N, C-alpha and C positions, 0 to 999 in steps of 0.2 A: 705062615705069618711073617710079615716083613718088618724088620727092625730098622728104624731110622735113627741114624746118628745125629741127633739134634745139635750136639756141640759142633760137629763138623759142618752142619748146615748153617748154624749161626755164623761160624767163622767165614764160610763161603759167601754169605750175604754181604760181608764187608768187602769182598774182592771187587765187585762192580764199582764200589765207591773209590777204591784204589785206582781202578781203570779210568775214572773221571779225572783224577789227578794226573795220570800218565798221559791222557789225551790232551790236557792243558799244556803239559810240558812239550809234547810233540808239536802242537799248534804254535806255541811260542817260538820253538826252534825254527819252524817254517816261516814265521813272521820275520825272524832275524836273518835267516839264510836265503829265503826265497821271496821275500817282500810280501808276505801274506797280508792282505788288507783286513782291516777290522771287521768288515761285514762277513768275509769268508771265515775269519776266526770265530765269529759268533755262530755261524751256521755249523761249523765243526763242533763247537761246544754244545749247541742244542742237540745235535745228533748224539753226542756222548751221553747227555742227561737222559734222553729218551731211551736209548739202548740199555743203559745201565739200570734205569728204573724198571724197565720191563724184565730185565734179567733177574734183578733182585726179587721181584714179585714172583717170577717163575720158580726160583730156587726155594722161596718160602712156601709156595703152594705145593710143590712136588716133594719137598723134603729131601731133595737130592743135592748134595754138595757139588760144587763146580768140578773139582778133580783136576788131575794133571792135564788131561787133554783139553778140558774146558778152559784152562789157563792159556793154552796155546791159541785157542780160538779167541780168547779175550784179547791177546796180543794182536791177532789178525784184525779184530774189530777196531782196535785203536788205529791201526794203519789205514783201514777203510775210512775212518774219520778224517785222517789226513788227506786222503784222495778226494773225499767229499769237499773239503775246504778248498783244495786246489782247483777242482772243477768249478766250484762256485766262483772263484776268481776269474776263470775263463768266461763264465756266463755273464759277468758284469763288465766284460770288456777289458780286464786287466790280465793279460796273458801270463799264466803261471809257467815257470820253467818246465819244459817238456821232460827233460832228463830226470828231474826230481819226481814228477808225477809218475813216470814210467817205472822208476826204481822202486818207489813205495808200493805201487800196485803189483809189481813183479814179486816182491818179497811176500806180500799178502797172499798171492796165488801160490807161491812155493810152500808157504806154511800150511796150505790146505791139505797137503799130503802128510804133513808132520802130525797134525792133531789126531788123524785117524790111526796112524801108526802108534802113537803114544797110548791111545785108548785101548788098542789091541794088546800092546806089550804089558800094560799095567792092569789090564782086566777091569777098567773103569768106564767102559762104554755104557751110555745111558740114553734114554729117550730125550732127556733135556739137552744133553750134549749134542746129539744128532740134530735136533731142531735148531739149536743155537748156531751150529756150523752151517746148516742149510740157509738160515736167514741172513747170516753174514755174507755168504756166497751170493745170494740173490741180490742183496743190496749193492754189493760191489759191481755186479754185472749191470745193474740199473744205472749206477753213477757213470760207469765207463761208457755205456750206450748213450747217455746224455752228452758226454764229452765228444764222442765220435759223430753224433748227429749234427753237431754244429757245422761240420765241414761236409758231411756226406748226405745229409737230409734227414727229415723226421722219421723216415721209414726204419732207421736203425733203432729207434726207441722200442720197436716191437720186440727186439731181443731182450731188453730189460723188463718190459712190461708183461711178457708172456707168462711168467711164473705167477705174477700177481693176478693176472686175468684168470688163470686156472684156479687160483684160490678163491677168487670172487665167484666163479661159476660153481664151485663146490657148495656154496651156500644155497644156490638155487637147485642144484642137482646133487643130493647127498651121496649118490652112488659114486661120485668122483672122489669121495673121501676114503674109499676103501684102500687098504694097503696094496702096494704093487709088488710083484715078485722081484727079487734082485736082478739087475741087468748091467752087464759090463758096458754095453753100448750106451745106456743112459748115462752112466758115470763118465764115460769118455766124452760124450757130447757136452755134458755140463762142464767138464774141466776145460774143454777147448774154447768155450765162449769167452772166458776171461783172457786166455792167451791171445786169441784172435783180435779181441778188442784192444788189448794193450799194443799189439802190433800196429793196429790202425791209429792209435793215439800217439805213436812214436814219431810220426811225421817222416819216417824213412821210406814209406811206400809211395809211389806215384799214385795219383788219384784213381786211375782205372784199376790198379792193383788193390788199393784199399777198398774200393767198391766191391771187387770180386771177393776179397777176404771177408768183409762184413756180410756180403750176400751168402757166402758159404756158411757163416755162423748162423744166420737166420734160417737158412734152408735146413741145416742139420738139426737145429733146435725145433723147428716146426715138425720135422719128421719124427723126432723123439717124442714130442708131446702128442702128436697125432697117433703114434703107435700105442702110447700109454692109454689115451682116451678110448681107443678102439678096444683094448684089452679090458678096460674097466666096464665099458658098455656091454661087452659080450659076457662078462662075469658078474653083472649087477644082480642083486637079489631079485628073485621073481616075486611079483605081487601075489598076495593070496587071492584066489578066485573064489567068490561066494557062489555056491551051487544055486541053480535056478529056483528050486523050491524055497530055499532060504530067502532069496530076493523077494519072491512073491509074499512070503510070510511077513517079512519086514514091511513091505508096502501095505499089506492089509492092516498091520498093527498101526 
């Protein structure tokens, strides 16, 4: 029997609301220090409202408090909101300071190792925390790929869209939803995506080098997803085969 600490859950539901306030503070600081435009500020605020609303609903539905590791992921999500606002500035033709964008994205990536460590040390790992961490990672990769695609081409978007394409395919092919075995290679490839995209966003690489780095990111990610899809296909549940007499009997009926 599972006992749910509803007091802790209720308290944790308010943490996403505090995250909205923290997001507003970060966006305001970016407006003052980096010249963040109102449109970009609004995009960052909308991102925060959507994320925190979904998170609060997930906490309530699962009855799982956010916990120490979840709070670290929450801080990462706030930083991703800042990156989203800065990339929006670039998209509307108002170049955001590259150093600020790279610094915030780098801290968000660095904290990715912290939340897992905190979860293990405190014994508070949960399915909700793992899913929250994964979604924050995926969205950061998507936003960074949008930023890099501005200079290298639309093909870079495949890096950010691959995870969402996989999730969409799982609705059509349920066997893709099966749990995968742990894989160090998968974790390494996933972690490299953000690092390589930040390197491409820094403006320090010549264009041929940036193309090579982004190509390496896309190639490794394609290999990783292809490897997982192959494993899932080989281990998909076998369909029940109806014996021939039973088929004839049903046809007669």
